[in-house]
PDB file of N, CA, C, O and CB in Angstrom:
ATOM      1  N   MET A   1      72.303 169.325  13.779  1.00  0.00           N
ATOM      2  CA  MET A   1      73.503 169.243  13.981  1.00  0.00           C
ATOM      3  C   MET A   1      74.270 168.985  15.264  1.00  0.00           C
ATOM      4  O   MET A   1      73.837 169.540  16.274  1.00  0.00           O
ATOM      5  CB  MET A   1      73.802 170.142  13.544  1.00  0.00           C
ATOM      6  N   ILE A   2      75.428 168.166  15.372  1.00  0.00           N
ATOM      7  CA  ILE A   2      75.894 168.206  16.590  1.00  0.00           C
ATOM      8  C   ILE A   2      77.550 168.474  16.354  1.00  0.00           C
ATOM      9  O   ILE A   2      78.235 168.066  15.416  1.00  0.00           O
ATOM     10  CB  ILE A   2      75.458 166.844  17.376  1.00  0.00           C
ATOM     11  N   ILE A   3      77.993 169.340  17.579  1.00  0.00           N
ATOM     12  CA  ILE A   3      79.628 169.351  17.217  1.00  0.00           C
ATOM     13  C   ILE A   3      80.232 168.218  18.064  1.00  0.00           C
ATOM     14  O   ILE A   3      79.818 167.890  19.176  1.00  0.00           O
ATOM     15  CB  ILE A   3      80.463 170.903  17.638  1.00  0.00           C
ATOM     16  N   LEU A   4      81.476 167.543  17.263  1.00  0.00           N
ATOM     17  CA  LEU A   4      81.981 166.675  17.893  1.00  0.00           C
ATOM     18  C   LEU A   4      83.563 167.243  17.638  1.00  0.00           C
ATOM     19  O   LEU A   4      83.833 168.256  16.992  1.00  0.00           O
ATOM     20  CB  LEU A   4      81.492 165.218  17.422  1.00  0.00           C
ATOM     21  N   THR A   5      84.486 166.398  18.263  1.00  0.00           N
ATOM     22  CA  THR A   5      85.982 166.736  18.239  1.00  0.00           C
ATOM     23  C   THR A   5      86.646 165.682  17.599  1.00  0.00           C
ATOM     24  O   THR A   5      86.608 164.556  18.096  1.00  0.00           O
ATOM     25  CB  THR A   5      86.614 166.950  19.621  1.00  0.00           C
ATOM     26  N   ARG A   6      87.377 165.952  16.339  1.00  0.00           N
ATOM     27  CA  ARG A   6      88.271 165.134  15.856  1.00  0.00           C
ATOM     28  C   ARG A   6      89.722 164.945  16.626  1.00  0.00           C
ATOM     29  O   ARG A   6      90.235 165.835  17.304  1.00  0.00           O
ATOM     30  CB  ARG A   6      88.414 165.582  14.571  1.00  0.00           C
ATOM     31  N   LEU A   7      90.268 163.705  16.420  1.00  0.00           N
ATOM     32  CA  LEU A   7      91.175 163.515  17.159  1.00  0.00           C
ATOM     33  C   LEU A   7      92.293 164.195  17.227  1.00  0.00           C
ATOM     34  O   LEU A   7      93.032 163.906  18.168  1.00  0.00           O
ATOM     35  CB  LEU A   7      91.387 162.595  17.058  1.00  0.00           C
ATOM     36  N   ASN A   8      92.759 165.323  16.228  1.00  0.00           N
ATOM     37  CA  ASN A   8      93.442 166.344  16.416  1.00  0.00           C
ATOM     38  C   ASN A   8      93.228 167.376  17.228  1.00  0.00           C
ATOM     39  O   ASN A   8      94.066 168.224  17.536  1.00  0.00           O
ATOM     40  CB  ASN A   8      93.575 166.712  15.545  1.00  0.00           C
ATOM     41  N   GLY A   9      92.176 167.321  17.564  1.00  0.00           N
ATOM     42  CA  GLY A   9      91.514 168.433  18.525  1.00  0.00           C
ATOM     43  C   GLY A   9      90.684 169.411  18.006  1.00  0.00           C
ATOM     44  O   GLY A   9      90.046 170.115  18.789  1.00  0.00           O
ATOM     45  N   LYS A  10      90.588 169.571  16.789  1.00  0.00           N
ATOM     46  CA  LYS A  10      89.808 170.589  16.398  1.00  0.00           C
ATOM     47  C   LYS A  10      88.253 169.834  15.906  1.00  0.00           C
ATOM     48  O   LYS A  10      87.985 168.726  15.440  1.00  0.00           O
ATOM     49  CB  LYS A  10      90.671 171.446  15.175  1.00  0.00           C
ATOM     50  N   PRO A  11      87.311 171.195  16.319  1.00  0.00           N
ATOM     51  CA  PRO A  11      85.769 170.649  16.261  1.00  0.00           C
ATOM     52  C   PRO A  11      85.248 170.703  15.171  1.00  0.00           C
ATOM     53  O   PRO A  11      85.781 171.429  14.331  1.00  0.00           O
ATOM     54  CB  PRO A  11      84.825 171.272  17.031  1.00  0.00           C
ATOM     55  N   PHE A  12      84.177 170.041  14.863  1.00  0.00           N
ATOM     56  CA  PHE A  12      83.247 170.032  13.657  1.00  0.00           C
ATOM     57  C   PHE A  12      82.022 169.686  13.692  1.00  0.00           C
ATOM     58  O   PHE A  12      81.777 168.793  14.503  1.00  0.00           O
ATOM     59  CB  PHE A  12      83.624 169.334  12.773  1.00  0.00           C
ATOM     60  N   VAL A  13      81.215 170.057  13.131  1.00  0.00           N
ATOM     61  CA  VAL A  13      79.740 169.803  13.062  1.00  0.00           C
ATOM     62  C   VAL A  13      79.415 168.893  12.141  1.00  0.00           C
ATOM     63  O   VAL A  13      80.006 168.890  11.061  1.00  0.00           O
ATOM     64  CB  VAL A  13      78.978 170.930  12.787  1.00  0.00           C
ATOM     65  N   LEU A  14      78.507 168.055  12.403  1.00  0.00           N
ATOM     66  CA  LEU A  14      78.005 166.659  11.936  1.00  0.00           C
ATOM     67  C   LEU A  14      76.427 166.732  11.803  1.00  0.00           C
ATOM     68  O   LEU A  14      75.726 167.027  12.770  1.00  0.00           O
ATOM     69  CB  LEU A  14      78.444 165.435  13.048  1.00  0.00           C
ATOM     70  N   ASN A  15      75.880 166.430  10.484  1.00  0.00           N
ATOM     71  CA  ASN A  15      74.324 165.782  10.554  1.00  0.00           C
ATOM     72  C   ASN A  15      74.289 164.826  11.284  1.00  0.00           C
ATOM     73  O   ASN A  15      74.828 163.791  10.893  1.00  0.00           O
ATOM     74  CB  ASN A  15      73.696 165.270   9.345  1.00  0.00           C
ATOM     75  N   ALA A  16      73.722 164.860  12.423  1.00  0.00           N
ATOM     76  CA  ALA A  16      73.201 163.810  12.899  1.00  0.00           C
ATOM     77  C   ALA A  16      72.319 162.771  12.323  1.00  0.00           C
ATOM     78  O   ALA A  16      72.396 161.635  12.790  1.00  0.00           O
ATOM     79  CB  ALA A  16      72.742 164.194  13.705  1.00  0.00           C
ATOM     80  N   GLU A  17      71.528 163.013  11.409  1.00  0.00           N
ATOM     81  CA  GLU A  17      71.032 162.300  10.859  1.00  0.00           C
ATOM     82  C   GLU A  17      71.356 161.469   9.416  1.00  0.00           C
ATOM     83  O   GLU A  17      70.612 160.940   8.590  1.00  0.00           O
ATOM     84  CB  GLU A  17      70.242 162.865  10.951  1.00  0.00           C
ATOM     85  N   LEU A  18      72.714 161.599   9.507  1.00  0.00           N
ATOM     86  CA  LEU A  18      73.792 161.088   8.291  1.00  0.00           C
ATOM     87  C   LEU A  18      74.305 159.709   9.184  1.00  0.00           C
ATOM     88  O   LEU A  18      74.874 158.810   8.565  1.00  0.00           O
ATOM     89  CB  LEU A  18      75.371 162.469   7.831  1.00  0.00           C
ATOM     90  N   ILE A  19      74.123 159.603  10.391  1.00  0.00           N
ATOM     91  CA  ILE A  19      74.974 158.683  11.338  1.00  0.00           C
ATOM     92  C   ILE A  19      74.325 157.558  11.053  1.00  0.00           C
ATOM     93  O   ILE A  19      73.095 157.548  11.082  1.00  0.00           O
ATOM     94  CB  ILE A  19      75.035 158.985  12.936  1.00  0.00           C
ATOM     95  N   ARG A  20      75.175 156.246  10.678  1.00  0.00           N
ATOM     96  CA  ARG A  20      74.546 154.925  10.518  1.00  0.00           C
ATOM     97  C   ARG A  20      74.831 154.333  11.652  1.00  0.00           C
ATOM     98  O   ARG A  20      73.808 154.039  12.270  1.00  0.00           O
ATOM     99  CB  ARG A  20      74.963 154.107   9.377  1.00  0.00           C
ATOM    100  N   THR A  21      76.173 153.928  12.374  1.00  0.00           N
ATOM    101  CA  THR A  21      76.822 153.452  13.315  1.00  0.00           C
ATOM    102  C   THR A  21      77.606 154.220  13.977  1.00  0.00           C
ATOM    103  O   THR A  21      77.996 155.345  13.666  1.00  0.00           O
ATOM    104  CB  THR A  21      77.371 152.586  12.985  1.00  0.00           C
ATOM    105  N   ILE A  22      77.922 153.389  15.222  1.00  0.00           N
ATOM    106  CA  ILE A  22      78.911 154.169  16.321  1.00  0.00           C
ATOM    107  C   ILE A  22      79.474 153.107  16.725  1.00  0.00           C
ATOM    108  O   ILE A  22      78.783 152.122  16.988  1.00  0.00           O
ATOM    109  CB  ILE A  22      78.304 155.058  17.594  1.00  0.00           C
ATOM    110  N   GLU A  23      80.693 153.088  16.843  1.00  0.00           N
ATOM    111  CA  GLU A  23      81.599 151.961  17.675  1.00  0.00           C
ATOM    112  C   GLU A  23      82.875 152.514  18.286  1.00  0.00           C
ATOM    113  O   GLU A  23      83.653 153.425  18.003  1.00  0.00           O
ATOM    114  CB  GLU A  23      82.093 150.725  16.687  1.00  0.00           C
ATOM    115  N   GLU A  24      82.765 151.492  19.346  1.00  0.00           N
ATOM    116  CA  GLU A  24      84.059 152.175  20.435  1.00  0.00           C
ATOM    117  C   GLU A  24      85.059 151.148  20.332  1.00  0.00           C
ATOM    118  O   GLU A  24      84.650 150.065  20.749  1.00  0.00           O
ATOM    119  CB  GLU A  24      83.642 152.405  22.282  1.00  0.00           C
ATOM    120  N   ASN A  25      86.236 151.148  19.909  1.00  0.00           N
ATOM    121  CA  ASN A  25      87.090 150.374  19.702  1.00  0.00           C
ATOM    122  C   ASN A  25      88.465 150.500  19.852  1.00  0.00           C
ATOM    123  O   ASN A  25      89.096 149.722  19.136  1.00  0.00           O
ATOM    124  CB  ASN A  25      86.884 150.106  18.820  1.00  0.00           C
ATOM    125  N   PRO A  26      89.191 151.300  20.618  1.00  0.00           N
ATOM    126  CA  PRO A  26      88.679 151.984  21.564  1.00  0.00           C
ATOM    127  C   PRO A  26      88.384 153.346  21.207  1.00  0.00           C
ATOM    128  O   PRO A  26      87.754 154.104  21.945  1.00  0.00           O
ATOM    129  CB  PRO A  26      89.441 151.906  22.582  1.00  0.00           C
ATOM    130  N   ASP A  27      88.996 153.764  19.683  1.00  0.00           N
ATOM    131  CA  ASP A  27      88.528 154.799  19.588  1.00  0.00           C
ATOM    132  C   ASP A  27      87.174 155.250  19.154  1.00  0.00           C
ATOM    133  O   ASP A  27      86.838 154.356  18.378  1.00  0.00           O
ATOM    134  CB  ASP A  27      89.232 155.186  19.074  1.00  0.00           C
ATOM    135  N   THR A  28      86.258 156.067  19.200  1.00  0.00           N
ATOM    136  CA  THR A  28      84.995 156.041  18.393  1.00  0.00           C
ATOM    137  C   THR A  28      84.885 156.491  17.106  1.00  0.00           C
ATOM    138  O   THR A  28      85.149 157.627  16.714  1.00  0.00           O
ATOM    139  CB  THR A  28      84.105 156.679  18.963  1.00  0.00           C
ATOM    140  N   THR A  29      84.451 155.479  16.401  1.00  0.00           N
ATOM    141  CA  THR A  29      84.174 155.585  14.843  1.00  0.00           C
ATOM    142  C   THR A  29      82.790 155.754  14.471  1.00  0.00           C
ATOM    143  O   THR A  29      82.021 155.058  15.135  1.00  0.00           O
ATOM    144  CB  THR A  29      84.634 154.357  14.102  1.00  0.00           C
ATOM    145  N   ILE A  30      82.345 156.372  13.731  1.00  0.00           N
ATOM    146  CA  ILE A  30      81.320 157.108  13.114  1.00  0.00           C
ATOM    147  C   ILE A  30      81.289 156.501  11.776  1.00  0.00           C
ATOM    148  O   ILE A  30      82.235 156.649  11.001  1.00  0.00           O
ATOM    149  CB  ILE A  30      81.547 158.644  13.110  1.00  0.00           C
ATOM    150  N   THR A  31      79.989 155.659  11.401  1.00  0.00           N
ATOM    151  CA  THR A  31      79.920 155.527   9.834  1.00  0.00           C
ATOM    152  C   THR A  31      78.706 156.026   9.485  1.00  0.00           C
ATOM    153  O   THR A  31      77.637 155.822  10.062  1.00  0.00           O
ATOM    154  CB  THR A  31      80.056 154.088   9.247  1.00  0.00           C
ATOM    155  N   LEU A  32      78.974 156.898   8.212  1.00  0.00           N
ATOM    156  CA  LEU A  32      78.052 157.983   7.885  1.00  0.00           C
ATOM    157  C   LEU A  32      77.109 156.712   6.851  1.00  0.00           C
ATOM    158  O   LEU A  32      77.671 155.706   6.419  1.00  0.00           O
ATOM    159  CB  LEU A  32      78.933 159.663   6.977  1.00  0.00           C
ATOM    160  N   VAL A  33      75.801 156.985   6.629  1.00  0.00           N
ATOM    161  CA  VAL A  33      74.969 156.623   5.571  1.00  0.00           C
ATOM    162  C   VAL A  33      75.574 156.383   4.342  1.00  0.00           C
ATOM    163  O   VAL A  33      75.342 155.357   3.702  1.00  0.00           O
ATOM    164  CB  VAL A  33      74.059 157.516   5.390  1.00  0.00           C
ATOM    165  N   SER A  34      76.673 157.647   3.801  1.00  0.00           N
ATOM    166  CA  SER A  34      77.569 157.455   2.722  1.00  0.00           C
ATOM    167  C   SER A  34      78.336 156.244   2.844  1.00  0.00           C
ATOM    168  O   SER A  34      78.262 155.525   1.847  1.00  0.00           O
ATOM    169  CB  SER A  34      78.439 158.546   2.591  1.00  0.00           C
ATOM    170  N   GLY A  35      79.083 155.797   3.826  1.00  0.00           N
ATOM    171  CA  GLY A  35      79.829 154.448   3.831  1.00  0.00           C
ATOM    172  C   GLY A  35      81.245 155.323   4.729  1.00  0.00           C
ATOM    173  O   GLY A  35      82.146 154.715   5.307  1.00  0.00           O
ATOM    174  N   ASP A  36      81.119 156.955   4.641  1.00  0.00           N
ATOM    175  CA  ASP A  36      82.438 157.326   5.210  1.00  0.00           C
ATOM    176  C   ASP A  36      82.669 157.029   6.510  1.00  0.00           C
ATOM    177  O   ASP A  36      81.705 156.745   7.220  1.00  0.00           O
ATOM    178  CB  ASP A  36      82.682 158.620   5.109  1.00  0.00           C
ATOM    179  N   HIS A  37      83.858 157.042   6.993  1.00  0.00           N
ATOM    180  CA  HIS A  37      83.986 156.898   8.708  1.00  0.00           C
ATOM    181  C   HIS A  37      84.699 158.218   8.944  1.00  0.00           C
ATOM    182  O   HIS A  37      85.504 158.782   8.202  1.00  0.00           O
ATOM    183  CB  HIS A  37      85.014 155.408   9.396  1.00  0.00           C
ATOM    184  N   ILE A  38      84.124 158.685  10.414  1.00  0.00           N
ATOM    185  CA  ILE A  38      85.071 159.684  11.063  1.00  0.00           C
ATOM    186  C   ILE A  38      85.413 159.043  12.369  1.00  0.00           C
ATOM    187  O   ILE A  38      84.778 158.203  13.007  1.00  0.00           O
ATOM    188  CB  ILE A  38      84.421 161.189  11.278  1.00  0.00           C
ATOM    189  N   VAL A  39      86.506 159.598  12.615  1.00  0.00           N
ATOM    190  CA  VAL A  39      86.844 159.203  14.339  1.00  0.00           C
ATOM    191  C   VAL A  39      87.129 160.317  14.959  1.00  0.00           C
ATOM    192  O   VAL A  39      87.900 161.152  14.486  1.00  0.00           O
ATOM    193  CB  VAL A  39      88.143 158.211  14.697  1.00  0.00           C
ATOM    194  N   VAL A  40      86.406 160.464  16.325  1.00  0.00           N
ATOM    195  CA  VAL A  40      86.418 161.150  16.921  1.00  0.00           C
ATOM    196  C   VAL A  40      86.816 161.215  18.756  1.00  0.00           C
ATOM    197  O   VAL A  40      86.816 160.071  19.209  1.00  0.00           O
ATOM    198  CB  VAL A  40      85.498 161.378  16.426  1.00  0.00           C
ATOM    199  N   LYS A  41      87.014 161.877  19.419  1.00  0.00           N
ATOM    200  CA  LYS A  41      87.518 161.858  20.559  1.00  0.00           C
ATOM    201  C   LYS A  41      86.150 161.699  21.632  1.00  0.00           C
ATOM    202  O   LYS A  41      86.265 161.306  22.793  1.00  0.00           O
ATOM    203  CB  LYS A  41      88.449 163.157  20.688  1.00  0.00           C
ATOM    204  N   GLU A  42      85.219 161.977  21.172  1.00  0.00           N
ATOM    205  CA  GLU A  42      84.115 161.747  22.388  1.00  0.00           C
ATOM    206  C   GLU A  42      83.485 160.232  22.508  1.00  0.00           C
ATOM    207  O   GLU A  42      83.118 159.468  21.615  1.00  0.00           O
ATOM    208  CB  GLU A  42      82.771 162.805  22.123  1.00  0.00           C
ATOM    209  N   ARG A  43      83.491 160.103  23.679  1.00  0.00           N
ATOM    210  CA  ARG A  43      83.109 158.267  23.745  1.00  0.00           C
ATOM    211  C   ARG A  43      81.860 158.075  23.037  1.00  0.00           C
ATOM    212  O   ARG A  43      81.324 159.120  22.667  1.00  0.00           O
ATOM    213  CB  ARG A  43      82.803 157.534  25.460  1.00  0.00           C
ATOM    214  N   MET A  44      81.087 156.659  22.676  1.00  0.00           N
ATOM    215  CA  MET A  44      80.341 156.684  22.119  1.00  0.00           C
ATOM    216  C   MET A  44      79.056 156.931  22.600  1.00  0.00           C
ATOM    217  O   MET A  44      78.112 157.138  21.838  1.00  0.00           O
ATOM    218  CB  MET A  44      80.525 155.938  21.631  1.00  0.00           C
ATOM    219  N   ALA A  45      78.937 156.920  24.063  1.00  0.00           N
ATOM    220  CA  ALA A  45      77.692 157.283  25.016  1.00  0.00           C
ATOM    221  C   ALA A  45      77.423 158.649  24.350  1.00  0.00           C
ATOM    222  O   ALA A  45      76.434 158.751  23.625  1.00  0.00           O
ATOM    223  CB  ALA A  45      78.029 157.384  26.851  1.00  0.00           C
ATOM    224  N   GLU A  46      78.152 159.593  24.527  1.00  0.00           N
ATOM    225  CA  GLU A  46      78.364 160.967  24.387  1.00  0.00           C
ATOM    226  C   GLU A  46      77.588 161.281  22.939  1.00  0.00           C
ATOM    227  O   GLU A  46      76.665 162.064  22.708  1.00  0.00           O
ATOM    228  CB  GLU A  46      80.039 161.335  24.428  1.00  0.00           C
ATOM    229  N   VAL A  47      78.239 160.465  22.143  1.00  0.00           N
ATOM    230  CA  VAL A  47      77.820 160.809  20.869  1.00  0.00           C
ATOM    231  C   VAL A  47      76.225 160.579  20.416  1.00  0.00           C
ATOM    232  O   VAL A  47      75.499 161.282  19.713  1.00  0.00           O
ATOM    233  CB  VAL A  47      78.705 160.055  20.014  1.00  0.00           C
ATOM    234  N   VAL A  48      75.947 159.165  21.180  1.00  0.00           N
ATOM    235  CA  VAL A  48      74.267 158.920  21.070  1.00  0.00           C
ATOM    236  C   VAL A  48      73.329 159.685  21.655  1.00  0.00           C
ATOM    237  O   VAL A  48      72.132 159.735  21.371  1.00  0.00           O
ATOM    238  CB  VAL A  48      73.854 157.734  21.574  1.00  0.00           C
ATOM    239  N   THR A  49      74.200 160.566  22.881  1.00  0.00           N
ATOM    240  CA  THR A  49      73.452 161.453  23.729  1.00  0.00           C
ATOM    241  C   THR A  49      73.173 162.547  23.210  1.00  0.00           C
ATOM    242  O   THR A  49      72.029 162.938  23.440  1.00  0.00           O
ATOM    243  CB  THR A  49      73.987 161.728  24.824  1.00  0.00           C
ATOM    244  N   ARG A  50      73.934 163.320  22.464  1.00  0.00           N
ATOM    245  CA  ARG A  50      74.137 164.391  21.494  1.00  0.00           C
ATOM    246  C   ARG A  50      73.140 164.213  20.197  1.00  0.00           C
ATOM    247  O   ARG A  50      72.368 165.081  19.789  1.00  0.00           O
ATOM    248  CB  ARG A  50      75.702 164.378  21.043  1.00  0.00           C
ATOM    249  N   SER A  51      73.343 162.751  19.574  1.00  0.00           N
ATOM    250  CA  SER A  51      72.077 162.602  18.815  1.00  0.00           C
ATOM    251  C   SER A  51      70.575 162.332  19.030  1.00  0.00           C
ATOM    252  O   SER A  51      69.688 162.325  18.176  1.00  0.00           O
ATOM    253  CB  SER A  51      72.308 161.840  18.201  1.00  0.00           C
ATOM    254  N   VAL A  52      70.501 162.159  20.072  1.00  0.00           N
ATOM    255  CA  VAL A  52      69.442 162.008  20.732  1.00  0.00           C
ATOM    256  C   VAL A  52      68.472 163.289  21.011  1.00  0.00           C
ATOM    257  O   VAL A  52      67.281 163.532  20.816  1.00  0.00           O
ATOM    258  CB  VAL A  52      69.882 161.431  21.832  1.00  0.00           C
ATOM    259  N   GLU A  53      69.597 163.993  21.571  1.00  0.00           N
ATOM    260  CA  GLU A  53      69.083 165.534  21.893  1.00  0.00           C
ATOM    261  C   GLU A  53      68.986 166.332  20.624  1.00  0.00           C
ATOM    262  O   GLU A  53      68.262 167.327  20.662  1.00  0.00           O
ATOM    263  CB  GLU A  53      70.134 166.376  22.913  1.00  0.00           C
ATOM    264  N   TYR A  54      69.664 166.014  19.405  1.00  0.00           N
ATOM    265  CA  TYR A  54      69.188 166.775  18.440  1.00  0.00           C
ATOM    266  C   TYR A  54      68.274 166.403  18.041  1.00  0.00           C
ATOM    267  O   TYR A  54      67.544 167.283  17.585  1.00  0.00           O
ATOM    268  CB  TYR A  54      69.797 167.005  17.599  1.00  0.00           C
ATOM    269  N   GLY A  55      67.784 165.059  17.961  1.00  0.00           N
ATOM    270  CA  GLY A  55      66.370 164.636  17.542  1.00  0.00           C
ATOM    271  C   GLY A  55      65.372 165.236  18.133  1.00  0.00           C
ATOM    272  O   GLY A  55      64.533 165.819  17.446  1.00  0.00           O
ATOM    273  N   ARG A  56      65.292 165.205  19.347  1.00  0.00           N
ATOM    274  CA  ARG A  56      64.179 165.774  20.163  1.00  0.00           C
ATOM    275  C   ARG A  56      64.185 167.369  19.982  1.00  0.00           C
ATOM    276  O   ARG A  56      63.102 167.946  19.883  1.00  0.00           O
ATOM    277  CB  ARG A  56      64.362 165.349  21.763  1.00  0.00           C
ATOM    278  N   LEU A  57      65.087 167.911  19.947  1.00  0.00           N
ATOM    279  CA  LEU A  57      65.065 169.385  19.557  1.00  0.00           C
ATOM    280  C   LEU A  57      64.259 169.610  18.028  1.00  0.00           C
ATOM    281  O   LEU A  57      63.424 170.504  17.882  1.00  0.00           O
ATOM    282  CB  LEU A  57      66.750 169.936  19.473  1.00  0.00           C
ATOM    283  N   LEU A  58      64.587 168.805  17.095  1.00  0.00           N
ATOM    284  CA  LEU A  58      63.916 168.710  15.724  1.00  0.00           C
ATOM    285  C   LEU A  58      62.366 168.287  15.972  1.00  0.00           C
ATOM    286  O   LEU A  58      61.478 168.813  15.300  1.00  0.00           O
ATOM    287  CB  LEU A  58      64.724 167.550  14.732  1.00  0.00           C
ATOM    288  N   ARG A  59      62.099 167.378  16.901  1.00  0.00           N
ATOM    289  CA  ARG A  59      60.482 167.336  17.042  1.00  0.00           C
ATOM    290  C   ARG A  59      60.018 168.176  17.612  1.00  0.00           C
ATOM    291  O   ARG A  59      58.794 168.281  17.534  1.00  0.00           O
ATOM    292  CB  ARG A  59      59.897 166.359  17.615  1.00  0.00           C
ATOM    293  N   ARG A  60      60.831 169.218  18.498  1.00  0.00           N
ATOM    294  CA  ARG A  60      59.845 170.204  19.166  1.00  0.00           C
ATOM    295  C   ARG A  60      59.825 171.338  18.041  1.00  0.00           C
ATOM    296  O   ARG A  60      59.087 172.290  18.299  1.00  0.00           O
ATOM    297  CB  ARG A  60      60.385 170.805  20.795  1.00  0.00           C
ATOM    298  N   LEU A  61      60.238 171.364  17.324  1.00  0.00           N
ATOM    299  CA  LEU A  61      60.300 172.534  16.032  1.00  0.00           C
ATOM    300  C   LEU A  61      59.175 172.109  15.072  1.00  0.00           C
ATOM    301  O   LEU A  61      58.790 172.943  14.253  1.00  0.00           O
ATOM    302  CB  LEU A  61      61.919 172.547  15.064  1.00  0.00           C
ATOM    303  N   ILE A  62      58.592 170.839  15.099  1.00  0.00           N
ATOM    304  CA  ILE A  62      57.501 170.654  14.338  1.00  0.00           C
ATOM    305  C   ILE A  62      56.096 171.050  14.810  1.00  0.00           C
ATOM    306  O   ILE A  62      55.555 170.379  15.689  1.00  0.00           O
ATOM    307  CB  ILE A  62      57.516 169.412  14.053  1.00  0.00           C
ATOM    308  N   PRO A  63      55.546 171.998  14.324  1.00  0.00           N
ATOM    309  CA  PRO A  63      53.813 172.365  14.816  1.00  0.00           C
ATOM    310  C   PRO A  63      53.051 170.955  14.800  1.00  0.00           C
ATOM    311  O   PRO A  63      53.179 170.060  13.965  1.00  0.00           O
ATOM    312  CB  PRO A  63      52.840 173.570  13.516  1.00  0.00           C
ATOM    313  N   PRO A  64      52.150 170.981  16.036  1.00  0.00           N
ATOM    314  CA  PRO A  64      51.400 169.843  16.218  1.00  0.00           C
ATOM    315  C   PRO A  64      50.189 169.659  14.811  1.00  0.00           C
ATOM    316  O   PRO A  64      49.836 170.513  13.997  1.00  0.00           O
ATOM    317  CB  PRO A  64      50.675 170.039  17.806  1.00  0.00           C
ATOM    318  N   GLY A  65      49.848 168.483  14.916  1.00  0.00           N
ATOM    319  CA  GLY A  65      48.765 168.301  13.799  1.00  0.00           C
ATOM    320  C   GLY A  65      49.318 168.192  12.114  1.00  0.00           C
ATOM    321  O   GLY A  65      48.500 168.049  11.205  1.00  0.00           O
TER     322      GLY A  65
END
């Protein structure tokens, strides 16, 4: 889960595994696998960074073997 900010300034939590695409034109628009769109204040690169870090955290929680 990653914390993001809506354009109205309200933070929310998004399950990063549900992200299909992220576009920046100029607002950052996230398209989910469901087809829903969310517009956020964060830049595209920041959303990608948070998503990657979330994935790394999940992989560390999986026991080896």
